[in-house]
N, C-alpha and C positions, 0 to 999 in steps of 0.2 A: 766206315766209308759208305753216301748212297752212290748206287750204281753209276748215275753223270756223270758223280766224283769220281770216281774208281776210272771210268774210260776219259774221263777227261784227261785223267793223270798221266794215261800210258799213248794218247793220241800224239804227246810233243815229244815223244823222242824217234818215232818212226819217219823215214826218207832222209834225204839229202838234207846235208849243213853246209857248216864252214870246216875245210878240214884241208889241215897243211900237205903240201904235194910229198909223195912219199920222194927219199933219198934216192939218189942216180937213176932218177925216171927217167926216160925219153916224153917230152912233151909233145904234143899234136894237138891241132887245132882242125883239122881237115878230115873229112873220111878218105879217102884216099890215104894221106897220112897214116892215119889208124890201120889200114888193113897193109901197111907197111911193116908198120913195127910189127902187128901181129905172126906177119909172115915170116921175121929175122927173129932165128931162135938164141941169138943173144941177147934180145931184149927181154928184161927178167919184168921191168915193171911199164906202164904205160902213163902216163897222165894226160889227161884229157882237158882243155880250156873250156871255157863255156860257150855255148853254143848247139846248133843242133846237128846232129850227126844224119844224114839222111842214107835210109839201105838199111838190107839184113845184115845181120854179121855172125862168123862163128867163132871160138874158139876151141882148137884143137890140141893145146901145148900149155904146159904149166906155165900160168903167166897173171901177171895183177894189174887189174886196170880199175884204175881210182879214177874220179874227173873232180872238179873242181863245182861248185855253185853254178847250177843254171846250164851244166853238161847235160846236153840230150840224148837219147839214139832213138830217131823215129824212121820206124820200117817201111814199106812200101809196099805194106798194107794185105801180102801177099805169106801166108803161111806164118814163123816165129823171125820174133827181131833180134833177139840172140838167143845159138842154139850152141852149147856146149857139150862137149863128147872129150873131157880130158880128165887129169889128177891135180890135186895144187893149183888149184884158179880161185882168185880173190876178184870179184867185181863190186866196187864199192863208189858210193855215192852219185848214183845216175838217176834219172830220168830218162824213164822209157816209156816208148808211144808205138802208139797204129800197128798193130797184128792185123796175119789174115783174122774173114769172121767163117772161117770152115771147121764146122764141128764136126766132119769126120777127119781131119786131121787135127783136130782142136789144139788152132792156134793159138800161140803163145805171146808173152811178154817174155817172157824165160824158159829157154827148153835146158835140163842138163840131166847129164849121164856121166858118172866115172865115181870118185872118190877124194873126199878132203876139198868139195867144192863151198865156195862160202861167199855167199849173197848178202851185201850188207847195205843198209839205209839205199836203199830203191825206192822209187816212186814210180811207181805202174799206173797206168791209166788207158782207156781207149784201145783194150786190148781182149780179146775174147777169153782165155786162160790169162789168169795172172804168170803163177809161177809155176811150174811143172818140174816136179825128181822122178825122174823113173831110174829104177835102179842104182843106184845112188849108196854109199856107203860112208860113212863117219862126215856129210854134210852138213852144211848149217844156213839156216836164214834166219836173219839178225835185222829186227828195225825196218823191216819192210814194208812199206804200203801198198792197199792194192786199191784202185774204187776200180767196181764194176761198170758195166756200161749205163747204170742208170734204171730208171722204173720205178714206180710204187710199188709194184707187185710184184714181191720174192718170188712167185711161182712161175712168171716170166720171165726169169734174168737167166742166160746163157751161159756163160761158162763157170770154170772153177777158177775162186779166187789162189788158192794152192791147190795143190792135188800132188801128192807124193805116194807113187807105185811101187813096193818092190823097195824100200829104203829102209836102211839099218843102220843104227848107230847112230843118229841124227836127231837137229836138234832145229826148233822156230821158234826163234825167243823175241819178245816186244814187237812183235806183226799187228797193221791196221787194217781189219778189212772195212768195208763201208758197202753196202748194195753189188753183192757178187753173189755167185749163186751158192756154192759151196767152198769149205777148207775138208778137205776130205784126207784122211790116212787106211790107204786099201793095201792088207796084204805086204803089213809090213813089219818089223818087230823093233822095239829098245828105239822109241822115238820120244821123246822130250816133246812138249809144247807148253812153253813157260810166257807169264803175262802177254798173251795177247789179248786183242781188242776188236769184236766181229759184230755188226750192227746191219741193221735190214738188211738182210740175207736170208736166206735158206735155211740151211745147216749151220751152226755156227763153226762145229767141228762134227763130221761124222769119220767115226772108224767104221772099219770092218776086215776079217782076217786081219787084224793087229795088235799081237800080243806084248804087252811089258813094256803097254803104251803109259806116261804120267802126262795128266792135264794137270798144269800146277798155277795157280794165280791168274790172272785175268779176268775181262765181263766180255757174256756173250749176252746181248742187249735187243731186244725189237726182233730177233731173229722169229721165222716159224718154228722151231725145231736149235735150241742151244746146242748141246751136245747130242748122240746119239750112236750107242756105241752094240755096235751087231755082232755074233760070232768072233768073237775075241777073249781072251785072258787074259789076266793079270792085269786088270786096267786098276790104275789109283789118279782121281779127281779130288784135289784139293786146294782148298782157300780158292775158288772161284766165284762168281757170283753172276746169276745166270736170269732173267728177268726182261719181264714185258712179252711173253710169249705168246700173245692171244691169236683167237680166230678157231675157229673149232679144230683143228690139227696142232695147235699150238700146244709146247711143249717142251717144258725146263731141260730135263735131262730124261732121255730116255731108255733103255735096256734091252736087248731080244737075243734071249739064247746065249750069255754069254758067262762066262764064269769068274770067279775069283776078284771079283770089283768092288773097291772101297769109296763110298763116295764121303769125305772127311771135308770138316770147318766149309762149309757149301753155303751159300746164303742164293737159296731158291725163289725169287719174290714174284710175283703179279703175271704169275702165268696162267693159263689154262688148266694143262695138268701140270702138278709140278713137278712128279717123278713118276716115270709110266715101267713095269716091269713085265714084260712079253716072253714067261717060260724062263725068266731070269732070277737064281741061274737054273741051269738043267740036272747038275746035281748037288744036293743040298751037305756034300761034303765039300764047294766046292763056292761056299756062300757069298752072297752079294751084302755090302754094309754101308750104310748108311748113321754115321755117327758125326755129332757134335756140331752139326748143321741145324742153319735156320730154313724152313718152310714157312714163309708168310703169304696171305692173300691171295691165294691161287687158290682157282675154283674147283678142281679134286688137288688135296697137296697128293697122295698116292693113290695110282690103280694100275692093279696088276691084273692080267690077263691069267689064268691058269695059275698053277700052284703056289703056296708062299711059303715050304716049305724051305729053308733055305737063305731067304730073306731075315736079315738082322737091320731091326732099326732101336737105339740107340742113343740116350744122349744127348736129342736135337730140342729143340724150340719152334712148335707147334705153331703159329699164331696168327690170328683171324684170318684161317685157309674157309672158305664156304662150306665144302665139306672137306672131314676128311681123308675119308678111304670107300675106295668100291673096289668087288671082286668080281670080275667078268669071266665068262667061260668054265665057270664051275660050281656042279651044286653041294658038295658034299667035301667041306675043307678045313683045318684047323685054323683058328684067328690067326690070325698075323699077331706076332709076339713082339711087341714094341716095349721093353723094361726101360725106365727110369728118364720118358718126355717131361717134356711142360706141353700143357696144353692148355688153351685159352677155352676151351670145351669144359673142361673139368671142372664140375660142379659136387665135388666132395669137399673133406674136410683135411685139416691136419693138428688134432686138437695136442699130440704132445708139439709140435711145434720141432720139427726136427725136419722140416722143408719136406717130407714124403707123404703124400695123402695115405691117408687110414684107409680109403676102401679103391678096388681098384677103375682104371678109365677104363669105358669100354664102348665101341661103337656097333652098333646094332643096326639092321635095315632088313627091317619085313621086306617091303618094294624088291629088294633084291631077292629074295628068296619065291616072292611072288612070280617075278619072274622068270626066273631059272623054271619052277615046275610050269608055268603058264607064257612060256614065251607069244602066246598072241598081245601080251601085255606090254609086250616092249614097246608099240607104239605111243602108249601113257607115262613112260618113264620117266622122264622130266620134267611131266604134269605137275599141277597144283595138289592132284587127290594122292598122287605117291608120295610129294612132301608131306601130308597130311600124315597119314600111314606111317613114314619113319617118323615123324616127329611124334606120333604115341606110341611107338615102339620105343625111341628114347625117356620118355617118360612113363612109361607104364612097360619096363624092362618084360614083363611077363609076353607081349603081343610081340614081342622083336625072337622070332624061331632061331635067327641065325645070327652069332657074334662072327664081325671081321675083322676086327683087332681088339687085343689088352695090351694094356698094359699096368701089371702086377702092383709098380712100386710108383706112380706116377708125380713128377717134383710140380710145386707150388710156386718155385721160381727161376724167372727164366736163366740161360746161361748168356746169351746175347743182350746187349744192350736194348 
């Protein structure tokens, strides 16, 4: 499935729809009636008729709030539109609009603190932050659509679409984000992000001090950075599409000082840098693994800063990348060990037809050796002269004093179509 088709399938699921009212619900059609129903502890479920409910709202007890198509909570433009400080709360099938614009208070469409809070089928726009979950346990975002404040420059975007802070045992599923700043998961544990779509934003997903996190499925397209993992442990990225992170800072997946990270079945396509490793992992005994994935049409497929031991790249397809690998910030390191991959750059042969090349695949870069030994040459690193030097090192390996990557058993057939 192409990235555009993949994201089109996800976009149809998020936001409000035609949903029958809950049984035994109190039906309201005005904001005063809604506030009165929330103030009545005997009211377990509230059904909102289609219409605009003006003003900010707070929920401080267990309740189910469900709107019919066309029900809109429109805030005052000062602070959060909907604030939840409770447990066992469901908010379903609403449009939420017009938060405040104060960055110091991070005004949001929905701000929630508590346990077992479910936000489902919401459409949030004209808000600084979309959804902010803080100190939540066993909470869920399901098919929530957040549209940012607009603008074509992701660096100028103001608030995060989805922010999880000190959240545990929670799920973000089937959500759609467009033209917001970031989706962030910070200081959190055991969070699952499943089948989400983030487009035209800054960070598609940014993890920091987030352990035991799963990113499964979903599409991250035309962001500055698709997925970035910082200072986190035991992270699994599986079956994702990360495409179109262009520009000087464009990066499909970035890993910084994180351990026990597995990237599997990912499609990393048409980014400036496919996957970036910055001292990841810090400890070789807690490796970073890239397995069964496709890296195609990237400017640089793999970029490593610092040590490469503890990075395992196996069983992937490297297809028509402009460059395969670059290693920065270290002069004397063993080559990256990358067995059993397919490389369109491989020029060896398979005489016994076992689909494994008979000679190893190696990437040599004489220009990197020259720059490491003579930093004043850094200015010329992307120039034509350095390209000629690397081409010479590839054609005549004796000139290539440094091997950056070695695959002792390169595959001659692709795993991906």
